[in-house]
Residue frames as a rotation matrix with the C-alpha (Angstrom) as fourth column:
MET 1
-0.987 -0.017 0.159 12.33
-0.119 -0.586 -0.802 -32.87
0.107 -0.810 0.576 -47.01
LEU 2
-0.239 0.971 0.008 8.64
-0.913 -0.228 0.337 -33.17
0.329 0.073 0.941 -47.90
ASP 3
0.137 0.268 -0.954 8.74
-0.109 0.961 0.255 -36.93
0.985 0.069 0.161 -47.41
SER 4
-0.707 -0.449 -0.546 10.25
0.470 0.279 -0.837 -36.63
0.528 -0.849 0.013 -43.94
PHE 5
-0.841 0.474 0.261 7.61
-0.540 -0.705 -0.460 -34.08
-0.034 -0.528 0.849 -42.92
THR 6
0.055 0.886 -0.460 4.84
-0.784 0.324 0.530 -36.31
0.619 0.331 0.712 -44.28
THR 7
-0.123 -0.186 -0.975 6.28
0.285 0.934 -0.215 -39.26
0.951 -0.304 -0.062 -42.36
PHE 8
-0.966 -0.255 -0.039 6.49
0.126 -0.335 -0.934 -37.16
0.225 -0.907 0.356 -39.20
VAL 9
-0.506 0.848 0.159 2.86
-0.861 -0.508 -0.036 -36.06
0.050 -0.155 0.987 -39.52
GLN 10
0.185 0.587 -0.788 1.67
-0.503 0.746 0.437 -39.59
0.845 0.315 0.433 -40.33
ASN 11
-0.466 -0.428 -0.775 3.53
0.427 0.658 -0.620 -41.01
0.775 -0.619 -0.124 -37.32
ALA 12
-0.974 0.148 0.171 2.06
-0.226 -0.599 -0.768 -38.32
-0.011 -0.787 0.617 -35.06
MET 13
-0.161 0.976 -0.149 -1.43
-0.944 -0.108 0.311 -39.07
0.287 0.190 0.939 -36.37
ASP 14
0.045 0.128 -0.991 -0.93
-0.076 0.989 0.125 -42.81
0.996 0.070 0.055 -35.86
ARG 15
-0.838 -0.380 -0.392 0.17
0.367 0.140 -0.920 -42.20
0.404 -0.915 0.022 -32.25
TRP 16
-0.758 0.619 0.208 -2.86
-0.648 -0.677 -0.348 -39.97
-0.075 -0.399 0.914 -31.71
ARG 17
0.060 0.815 -0.577 -5.22
-0.743 0.422 0.519 -42.63
0.666 0.398 0.631 -33.16
ARG 18
-0.264 -0.213 -0.941 -3.74
0.325 0.899 -0.295 -45.34
0.908 -0.384 -0.168 -30.90
TYR 19
-0.990 -0.117 -0.073 -4.07
0.112 -0.377 -0.919 -43.07
0.080 -0.919 0.386 -27.86
ARG 20
-0.496 0.869 -0.007 -7.62
-0.866 -0.493 0.086 -42.10
0.071 0.049 0.996 -28.82
SER 21
0.044 0.496 -0.868 -8.56
-0.384 0.810 0.443 -45.75
0.922 0.314 0.226 -29.35
GLN 22
-0.638 -0.336 -0.693 -7.24
0.467 0.546 -0.695 -46.68
0.612 -0.767 -0.191 -25.91
LYS 23
-0.979 0.194 -0.068 -9.16
-0.067 -0.612 -0.788 -43.88
-0.194 -0.767 0.612 -24.21
LEU 24
-0.374 0.893 -0.249 -12.43
-0.908 -0.408 -0.101 -44.26
-0.192 0.189 0.963 -26.13
SER 25
-0.801 0.047 -0.596 -12.70
-0.245 0.884 0.399 -48.02
0.546 0.466 -0.696 -26.60
TRP 26
-0.850 0.513 -0.119 -15.18
0.334 0.351 -0.875 -48.17
-0.407 -0.783 -0.470 -23.70
MET 27
-0.231 0.789 -0.569 -17.58
-0.534 -0.592 -0.604 -46.17
-0.813 0.164 0.558 -25.90
ALA 28
-0.368 0.027 -0.929 -17.17
-0.912 0.182 0.367 -48.29
0.179 0.983 -0.043 -29.03
GLU 29
-0.987 -0.117 -0.108 -17.69
-0.099 0.982 -0.163 -51.69
0.125 -0.151 -0.981 -27.43
PRO 30
-0.460 0.884 0.084 -21.35
0.106 0.148 -0.983 -51.08
-0.882 -0.443 -0.162 -26.41
LEU 31
0.063 0.451 -0.890 -22.09
-0.860 -0.428 -0.278 -49.93
-0.507 0.783 0.361 -29.97
VAL 32
-0.618 -0.365 -0.696 -20.64
-0.688 0.680 0.254 -53.17
0.380 0.636 -0.671 -31.32
ARG 33
-0.954 0.279 0.109 -22.58
0.156 0.774 -0.613 -55.26
-0.256 -0.568 -0.782 -28.75
ALA 34
-0.158 0.948 -0.278 -25.78
-0.174 -0.303 -0.937 -53.44
-0.972 -0.100 0.212 -29.77
GLY 35
-0.038 0.096 0.995 -25.12
0.808 0.589 -0.026 -54.40
-0.588 0.802 -0.100 -33.39
ILE 36
0.808 0.269 -0.524 -24.71
-0.008 -0.885 -0.466 -50.81
-0.589 0.381 -0.712 -34.60
PRO 37
0.471 -0.656 0.589 -22.53
0.880 0.389 -0.271 -50.90
-0.052 0.647 0.761 -37.72
ALA 38
-0.413 -0.766 -0.493 -19.73
0.664 -0.623 0.413 -48.42
-0.623 -0.157 0.766 -38.32
SER 39
-0.712 0.158 0.684 -21.64
0.564 -0.452 0.691 -46.96
0.419 0.878 0.233 -41.28
VAL 40
0.438 0.898 -0.030 -24.47
0.695 -0.317 0.645 -45.86
0.570 -0.304 -0.763 -38.96
VAL 41
0.378 -0.399 -0.835 -21.94
0.710 -0.454 0.539 -44.17
-0.595 -0.796 0.112 -36.66
THR 42
-0.735 -0.627 0.257 -20.41
0.624 -0.478 0.618 -42.50
-0.265 0.615 0.743 -39.75
LEU 43
-0.205 0.759 0.618 -23.86
0.635 -0.377 0.674 -41.25
0.745 0.530 -0.405 -40.74
ALA 44
0.701 0.423 -0.574 -24.35
0.712 -0.376 0.593 -39.87
0.035 -0.825 -0.564 -37.21
SER 45
-0.173 -0.858 -0.483 -20.94
0.693 -0.455 0.559 -38.18
-0.700 -0.238 0.674 -37.44
PHE 46
-0.733 -0.073 0.676 -21.93
0.632 -0.440 0.638 -36.63
0.251 0.895 0.369 -40.77
LEU 47
0.275 0.926 0.257 -25.25
0.649 -0.377 0.661 -35.33
0.709 -0.015 -0.705 -39.40
LEU 48
0.588 -0.155 -0.794 -23.48
0.695 -0.405 0.594 -33.87
-0.413 -0.901 -0.130 -36.36
GLY 49
-0.557 -0.831 0.005 -20.97
0.667 -0.444 0.598 -32.25
-0.495 0.337 0.801 -38.71
LEU 50
-0.392 0.516 0.762 -23.81
0.658 -0.422 0.624 -30.77
0.643 0.746 -0.174 -40.76
ALA 51
0.691 0.638 -0.339 -25.29
0.678 -0.411 0.609 -29.33
0.250 -0.650 -0.717 -37.56
ALA 52
0.082 -0.752 -0.653 -21.91
0.691 -0.429 0.582 -27.78
-0.718 -0.499 0.484 -36.74
VAL 53
-0.770 -0.337 0.542 -21.72
0.637 -0.452 0.624 -26.22
0.035 0.826 0.563 -40.21
PHE 54
0.102 0.916 0.387 -25.27
0.722 -0.336 0.605 -24.92
0.684 0.218 -0.696 -39.80
PHE 55
0.820 0.287 -0.496 -24.46
0.571 -0.481 0.665 -23.17
-0.048 -0.828 -0.558 -36.49
LEU 56
-0.295 -0.956 -0.008 -21.14
0.934 -0.290 0.208 -21.75
-0.201 0.054 0.978 -37.68
PHE 57
-0.897 -0.186 0.401 -21.37
0.272 -0.947 0.170 -17.93
0.348 0.261 0.900 -37.41
THR 58
-0.084 0.921 0.380 -24.85
-0.197 -0.389 0.900 -18.04
0.977 0.001 0.214 -35.83
ASN 59
0.847 0.309 0.433 -24.46
-0.481 0.099 0.871 -19.80
0.226 -0.946 0.232 -32.47
HIS 60
-0.021 -0.993 -0.118 -20.90
-0.788 0.089 -0.609 -20.36
0.615 0.081 -0.784 -31.33
PHE 61
-0.306 -0.070 0.949 -21.79
-0.834 0.501 -0.232 -22.62
-0.459 -0.863 -0.211 -28.39
LEU 62
0.637 0.623 0.454 -23.85
-0.313 0.747 -0.587 -24.98
-0.704 0.231 0.671 -30.56
PHE 63
0.702 -0.484 -0.523 -21.17
-0.557 0.084 -0.826 -24.91
0.444 0.871 -0.211 -33.26
VAL 64
-0.350 -0.895 0.277 -18.52
-0.878 0.210 -0.429 -26.03
0.326 -0.394 -0.860 -30.75
LEU 65
-0.105 0.395 0.913 -20.82
-0.685 0.637 -0.355 -28.61
-0.721 -0.662 0.203 -29.17
PHE 66
0.868 0.489 0.083 -21.78
-0.262 0.594 -0.761 -30.21
-0.422 0.639 0.644 -32.49
SER 67
0.426 -0.804 -0.415 -18.15
-0.712 -0.015 -0.702 -30.06
0.558 0.595 -0.579 -33.66
ILE 68
-0.459 -0.583 0.671 -17.03
-0.879 0.406 -0.249 -32.00
-0.127 -0.704 -0.699 -30.59
PHE 69
0.207 0.619 0.757 -19.79
-0.401 0.760 -0.512 -34.58
-0.892 -0.198 0.406 -31.05
HIS 70
0.884 0.064 -0.464 -18.94
-0.467 0.175 -0.867 -34.83
0.026 0.983 0.184 -34.76
LEU 71
-0.011 -0.980 -0.198 -15.27
-0.834 0.119 -0.539 -35.53
0.552 0.159 -0.818 -34.02
LEU 72
-0.414 -0.068 0.908 -16.18
-0.754 0.585 -0.300 -37.99
-0.510 -0.808 -0.293 -31.28
ALA 73
0.605 0.705 0.370 -18.56
-0.312 0.638 -0.704 -39.90
-0.732 0.311 0.606 -33.57
ASP 74
0.696 -0.430 -0.575 -15.90
-0.618 0.050 -0.785 -39.85
0.366 0.901 -0.231 -36.28
ALA 75
-0.421 -0.859 0.291 -13.42
-0.889 0.328 -0.319 -41.44
0.178 -0.393 -0.902 -33.89
LEU 76
-0.183 0.435 0.882 -15.99
-0.564 0.688 -0.456 -44.02
-0.805 -0.581 0.119 -32.82
ASP 77
0.795 0.527 -0.302 -16.87
-0.543 0.394 -0.742 -45.09
-0.272 0.754 0.599 -36.36
GLY 78
0.167 -0.825 -0.540 -13.27
-0.745 0.253 -0.618 -46.09
0.646 0.505 -0.572 -36.99
MET 79
-0.658 -0.402 0.637 -13.06
-0.743 0.482 -0.464 -48.00
-0.120 -0.779 -0.615 -33.72
VAL 80
0.256 0.823 0.507 -16.33
-0.536 0.557 -0.634 -49.81
-0.805 -0.109 0.584 -34.41
ALA 81
0.765 0.005 -0.644 -15.08
-0.618 0.285 -0.733 -50.69
0.180 0.958 0.221 -37.91
ARG 82
-0.262 -0.946 -0.193 -11.79
-0.779 0.325 -0.536 -52.06
0.570 0.010 -0.822 -36.56
ILE 83
-0.521 0.128 0.844 -13.59
-0.668 0.555 -0.496 -54.15
-0.532 -0.822 -0.204 -33.93
THR 84
0.489 0.803 0.341 -16.14
-0.344 0.536 -0.771 -55.61
-0.802 0.259 0.538 -36.37
LYS 85
-0.121 -0.604 0.788 -14.36
0.760 0.454 0.465 -55.64
-0.639 0.655 0.404 -39.74
PRO 86
-0.276 -0.012 -0.961 -13.59
-0.315 -0.944 0.103 -52.65
-0.908 0.331 0.256 -41.94
SER 87
0.300 0.403 0.865 -15.23
0.724 0.494 -0.481 -52.66
-0.621 0.771 -0.143 -45.35
PRO 88
-0.697 -0.546 0.465 -14.18
0.715 -0.477 0.512 -50.86
-0.057 0.689 0.722 -48.53
PHE 89
0.066 0.810 0.582 -17.61
0.617 -0.492 0.614 -49.17
0.784 0.319 -0.533 -48.60
GLY 90
0.753 0.222 -0.620 -17.14
0.656 -0.336 0.676 -47.97
-0.058 -0.915 -0.398 -45.02
LYS 91
-0.241 -0.922 -0.302 -13.75
0.768 -0.372 0.522 -46.50
-0.594 -0.106 0.798 -45.87
TYR 92
-0.677 0.061 0.733 -15.22
0.590 -0.551 0.590 -44.54
0.441 0.832 0.337 -48.79
LEU 93
0.402 0.912 0.085 -18.21
0.613 -0.337 0.715 -43.48
0.680 -0.235 -0.694 -46.71
ASP 94
0.523 -0.274 -0.807 -16.04
0.748 -0.306 0.589 -42.25
-0.408 -0.912 0.045 -43.83
TYR 95
-0.590 -0.806 0.055 -13.66
0.706 -0.481 0.521 -40.41
-0.393 0.346 0.852 -46.14
THR 96
-0.460 0.482 0.746 -16.48
0.575 -0.478 0.664 -38.79
0.676 0.734 -0.057 -48.11
SER 97
0.607 0.724 -0.327 -18.31
0.694 -0.283 0.662 -37.76
0.387 -0.629 -0.674 -44.95
ASP 98
0.235 -0.605 -0.761 -15.22
0.757 -0.376 0.534 -36.19
-0.609 -0.701 0.370 -43.38
GLN 99
-0.752 -0.634 0.180 -14.12
0.593 -0.531 0.606 -34.32
-0.289 0.562 0.775 -46.47
LEU 100
-0.165 0.782 0.601 -17.63
0.666 -0.361 0.653 -33.12
0.727 0.508 -0.462 -47.29
ILE 101
0.704 0.356 -0.615 -17.86
0.707 -0.438 0.555 -31.55
-0.072 -0.825 -0.560 -43.82
ALA 102
-0.211 -0.861 -0.462 -14.47
0.634 -0.480 0.606 -29.88
-0.744 -0.165 0.648 -44.36
LEU 103
-0.750 -0.033 0.661 -15.62
0.622 -0.375 0.687 -28.60
0.225 0.926 0.302 -47.76
LEU 104
0.274 0.940 0.205 -18.92
0.716 -0.341 0.609 -27.30
0.642 -0.020 -0.767 -46.36
LEU 105
0.443 -0.213 -0.871 -17.06
0.727 -0.483 0.488 -25.48
-0.525 -0.849 -0.059 -43.59
LEU 106
-0.655 -0.753 -0.067 -14.90
0.534 -0.523 0.665 -23.76
-0.535 0.400 0.744 -46.21
VAL 107
-0.471 0.577 0.668 -17.96
0.648 -0.287 0.705 -22.89
0.598 0.765 -0.238 -48.32
ARG 108
0.577 0.710 -0.405 -19.65
0.786 -0.348 0.511 -21.43
0.222 -0.613 -0.759 -45.23
ILE 109
0.014 -0.673 -0.740 -16.53
0.622 -0.573 0.533 -19.37
-0.783 -0.468 0.411 -44.46
ALA 110
-0.820 -0.313 0.480 -16.48
0.572 -0.392 0.721 -18.13
-0.038 0.865 0.500 -48.07
GLY 111
-0.024 0.914 0.406 -20.11
0.719 -0.266 0.642 -17.09
0.694 0.307 -0.651 -47.84
GLU 112
0.653 0.277 -0.705 -19.63
0.743 -0.418 0.523 -15.31
-0.150 -0.865 -0.479 -44.53
LEU 113
-0.002 -0.786 -0.618 -16.35
0.465 -0.548 0.696 -13.53
-0.885 -0.286 0.366 -45.29
GLN 114
0.941 0.336 0.039 -16.98
0.159 -0.338 -0.928 -12.87
-0.298 0.879 -0.371 -48.99
ASP 115
0.212 -0.959 -0.189 -13.25
-0.638 -0.282 0.716 -13.52
-0.740 -0.032 -0.672 -49.48
TYR 116
0.745 0.104 -0.659 -12.13
-0.647 0.353 -0.675 -14.80
0.162 0.930 0.331 -52.88
PHE 117
-0.363 -0.931 -0.038 -9.07
-0.867 0.352 -0.353 -16.44
0.342 -0.096 -0.935 -51.35
VAL 118
-0.264 0.344 0.901 -11.37
-0.573 0.696 -0.434 -18.94
-0.776 -0.630 0.013 -49.68
ILE 119
0.813 0.544 -0.207 -12.58
-0.462 0.388 -0.798 -19.98
-0.353 0.744 0.567 -53.16
LEU 120
0.226 -0.831 -0.508 -8.94
-0.774 0.163 -0.612 -20.60
0.592 0.531 -0.606 -54.14
VAL 121
-0.615 -0.415 0.671 -8.50
-0.768 0.509 -0.389 -22.71
-0.180 -0.754 -0.632 -50.99
ILE 122
0.293 0.808 0.511 -11.67
-0.508 0.584 -0.633 -24.66
-0.810 -0.074 0.582 -51.83
LEU 123
0.808 -0.027 -0.588 -10.27
-0.561 0.268 -0.783 -25.41
0.179 0.963 0.201 -55.31
LEU 124
-0.235 -0.967 -0.101 -6.87
-0.803 0.252 -0.541 -26.49
0.548 -0.046 -0.835 -53.92
PHE 125
-0.431 0.180 0.884 -8.55
-0.714 0.531 -0.456 -28.59
-0.551 -0.828 -0.100 -51.23
SER 126
0.628 0.771 0.106 -10.82
-0.503 0.506 -0.701 -30.24
-0.594 0.386 0.705 -53.81
ALA 127
0.528 -0.506 -0.682 -7.90
-0.685 0.222 -0.694 -30.98
0.502 0.834 -0.230 -56.15
ALA 128
-0.550 -0.789 0.275 -5.82
-0.791 0.387 -0.473 -32.62
0.267 -0.477 -0.837 -53.41
GLN 129
-0.264 0.531 0.806 -8.75
-0.567 0.590 -0.574 -34.69
-0.780 -0.608 0.146 -52.19
LEU 130
0.746 0.533 -0.400 -9.68
-0.616 0.323 -0.718 -35.70
-0.253 0.782 0.570 -55.74
VAL 131
0.019 -0.824 -0.566 -6.16
-0.773 0.347 -0.531 -37.02
0.634 0.448 -0.631 -56.38
TYR 132
-0.729 -0.287 0.621 -6.32
-0.663 0.521 -0.538 -38.96
-0.169 -0.804 -0.570 -53.12
PHE 133
0.147 0.897 0.417 -9.77
-0.561 0.422 -0.712 -40.37
-0.815 -0.129 0.565 -53.92
LEU 134
0.753 0.164 -0.637 -8.91
-0.655 0.271 -0.705 -41.32
0.057 0.948 0.312 -57.51
SER 135
-0.267 -0.916 -0.300 -5.73
-0.769 0.391 -0.506 -43.03
0.581 0.096 -0.809 -56.32
LYS 136
0.468 0.563 -0.681 -7.93
0.029 0.761 0.648 -45.28
0.883 -0.323 0.340 -54.16
PHE 137
0.965 -0.005 0.262 -6.46
-0.251 -0.308 0.918 -43.75
0.076 -0.951 -0.299 -51.01
THR 138
0.592 -0.806 -0.016 -2.83
0.799 0.584 0.143 -44.41
-0.106 -0.097 0.990 -51.91
ALA 139
0.137 -0.539 0.831 -1.61
0.426 -0.725 -0.541 -40.92
0.894 0.428 0.130 -52.85
PRO 140
-0.610 -0.384 -0.693 -0.05
0.788 -0.201 -0.582 -38.94
0.084 -0.901 0.425 -50.02
VAL 141
-0.029 0.639 0.769 -2.39
0.187 -0.752 0.632 -36.39
0.982 0.162 -0.098 -48.45
LEU 142
-0.938 -0.083 -0.337 -2.95
0.346 -0.166 -0.923 -34.48
0.021 -0.983 0.184 -45.25
PHE 143
-0.043 0.994 0.104 -6.40
0.803 -0.027 0.596 -33.66
0.595 0.109 -0.796 -43.92
ALA 144
-0.818 -0.324 0.475 -7.45
0.119 -0.904 -0.411 -30.25
0.562 -0.280 0.778 -42.61
ARG 145
0.088 0.995 0.053 -10.91
0.221 -0.072 0.973 -30.76
0.971 -0.074 -0.226 -41.12
THR 146
0.448 0.080 -0.890 -9.88
0.874 0.170 0.455 -31.00
0.188 -0.982 0.006 -37.47
LEU 147
-0.624 -0.739 -0.254 -7.49
0.762 -0.648 0.013 -28.06
-0.174 -0.185 0.967 -37.80
VAL 148
-0.653 0.479 0.587 -10.23
0.088 -0.722 0.687 -25.97
0.752 0.500 0.429 -39.43
LEU 149
0.405 0.856 -0.322 -12.67
0.424 0.136 0.895 -26.91
0.810 -0.499 -0.308 -36.64
LEU 150
0.073 -0.456 -0.887 -10.12
0.994 -0.044 0.104 -25.97
-0.086 -0.889 0.450 -33.98
PHE 151
-0.901 -0.415 0.125 -9.52
0.430 -0.894 0.127 -22.53
0.059 0.169 0.984 -35.48
LEU 152
-0.355 0.851 0.387 -13.25
-0.016 -0.420 0.908 -21.97
0.935 0.316 0.163 -35.86
ALA 153
0.342 0.458 -0.821 -13.82
0.778 0.352 0.520 -23.05
0.527 -0.817 -0.236 -32.25
ILE 154
-0.203 -0.454 -0.867 -11.63
0.823 -0.559 0.100 -20.14
-0.530 -0.694 0.488 -31.16
GLN 155
0.692 0.695 -0.195 -13.45
0.455 -0.630 -0.630 -17.90
-0.560 0.348 -0.752 -33.64
GLN 156
-0.137 -0.808 -0.574 -10.60
-0.358 -0.500 0.789 -17.52
-0.924 0.313 -0.221 -36.11
PRO 157
0.736 0.541 0.408 -12.05
0.128 0.481 -0.867 -18.08
-0.665 0.690 0.285 -39.61
ILE 158
0.727 -0.502 -0.468 -9.11
-0.676 -0.406 -0.615 -16.58
0.119 0.763 -0.635 -41.52
PRO 159
-0.385 -0.879 0.282 -6.49
-0.896 0.430 0.115 -18.90
-0.222 -0.208 -0.953 -39.96
ALA 160
0.090 0.500 0.861 -9.02
-0.194 0.857 -0.478 -21.72
-0.977 -0.124 0.174 -40.43
TYR 161
0.940 0.321 0.115 -9.18
0.038 0.237 -0.971 -21.37
-0.339 0.917 0.211 -44.19
LEU 162
0.467 -0.845 -0.260 -5.52
-0.856 -0.357 -0.375 -20.41
0.224 0.397 -0.890 -44.54
SER 163
-0.304 -0.561 0.770 -4.47
-0.715 0.668 0.205 -23.57
-0.630 -0.488 -0.604 -42.68
ALA 164
0.471 0.534 0.702 -6.69
0.119 0.750 -0.651 -25.60
-0.874 0.390 0.290 -45.01
GLY 165
0.942 -0.153 -0.297 -4.97
-0.333 -0.338 -0.880 -23.90
0.034 0.929 -0.370 -47.93
VAL 166
0.020 -0.992 0.129 -1.51
-0.999 -0.014 0.044 -24.70
-0.041 -0.129 -0.991 -46.60
VAL 167
-0.177 -0.008 0.984 -2.48
-0.323 0.945 -0.050 -28.33
-0.930 -0.327 -0.170 -46.00
ALA 168
0.795 0.526 0.302 -3.96
0.128 0.341 -0.931 -28.55
-0.593 0.779 0.204 -49.53
LEU 169
0.704 -0.607 -0.369 -0.85
-0.683 -0.435 -0.586 -26.98
0.195 0.665 -0.721 -51.12
TYR 170
-0.251 -0.810 0.530 1.40
-0.884 0.415 0.215 -29.31
-0.394 -0.415 -0.820 -49.18
SER 171
0.163 0.395 0.904 -0.70
-0.043 0.918 -0.393 -32.31
-0.986 0.025 0.167 -50.21
LEU 172
0.978 0.203 -0.049 -0.54
-0.042 -0.037 -0.998 -31.28
-0.205 0.978 -0.028 -53.85
ALA 173
0.383 -0.912 -0.143 3.23
-0.918 -0.360 -0.167 -30.71
0.101 0.196 -0.975 -53.56
VAL 174
-0.453 -0.558 0.696 3.81
-0.636 0.749 0.186 -34.27
-0.625 -0.358 -0.694 -52.34
GLN 175
0.405 0.676 0.615 1.25
0.050 0.655 -0.754 -35.73
-0.913 0.336 0.232 -54.72
LEU 176
0.752 -0.105 -0.651 2.93
-0.637 -0.369 -0.677 -34.34
-0.169 0.924 -0.344 -57.84
PRO 177
-0.335 -0.910 -0.244 6.16
-0.939 0.343 0.011 -36.35
0.074 0.233 -0.970 -57.52
TRP 178
-0.431 0.278 0.858 4.10
-0.264 0.871 -0.415 -39.34
-0.863 -0.406 -0.302 -56.41
ILE 179
0.677 0.736 0.004 2.03
-0.143 0.138 -0.980 -39.08
-0.722 0.663 0.199 -59.62
LEU 180
0.492 -0.565 -0.662 5.10
-0.867 -0.250 -0.431 -38.56
0.078 0.786 -0.613 -61.80
GLU 181
-0.556 -0.701 0.447 6.79
-0.754 0.652 0.085 -41.60
-0.351 -0.290 -0.890 -60.26
ARG 182
-0.042 0.630 0.775 3.75
0.014 0.776 -0.630 -43.73
-0.999 -0.016 -0.042 -61.10
LYS 183
0.825 0.351 -0.442 3.67
-0.383 -0.227 -0.895 -42.40
-0.415 0.908 -0.052 -64.67
ILE 184
0.026 -0.913 -0.407 7.34
-0.999 -0.009 -0.044 -43.24
0.036 0.408 -0.912 -65.22
LYS 185
-0.628 -0.264 0.732 6.86
-0.453 0.889 -0.068 -46.80
-0.633 -0.375 -0.678 -63.93
SER 186
0.173 0.798 0.578 3.88
0.137 0.561 -0.816 -47.47
-0.975 0.221 -0.012 -66.19
């Protein structure tokens, strides 16, 4: 059952990425023509994400604005990389940037709400992402950053961190048999 859900989510995400690429390719092509590498767009995405984290709980309009720009730049970095040529460094940079923003959002929520459950979510999130990272991006995992941003955009911090917790638990649940299968084969 977990495998079929993971496949469903991955297929939905792939369809979304293809749709997004079709609609936003007009923005990526000028970046490529200007010689701007994907890593620079990733850095811009990260800085925009940091600005969003900074304005979380202090200025809702700026939080939403920087979140939208962060997600847009994140989409563009992948398109620029696919047009030019993806690099292993770029993949690590993009992944690290995205997950660091997600982690900082959760830390900011923990600081604002003073809720110990958010700390548990941060630990679960970190464990799932660590397994994925150490597996060199081969372990199954779902990502929660966009979902967290969406809940925060409608000013719902509790569903934001709870959804991240559910995604982290699910990721760990599908990673465990994946890890055990690899151990048995080796």
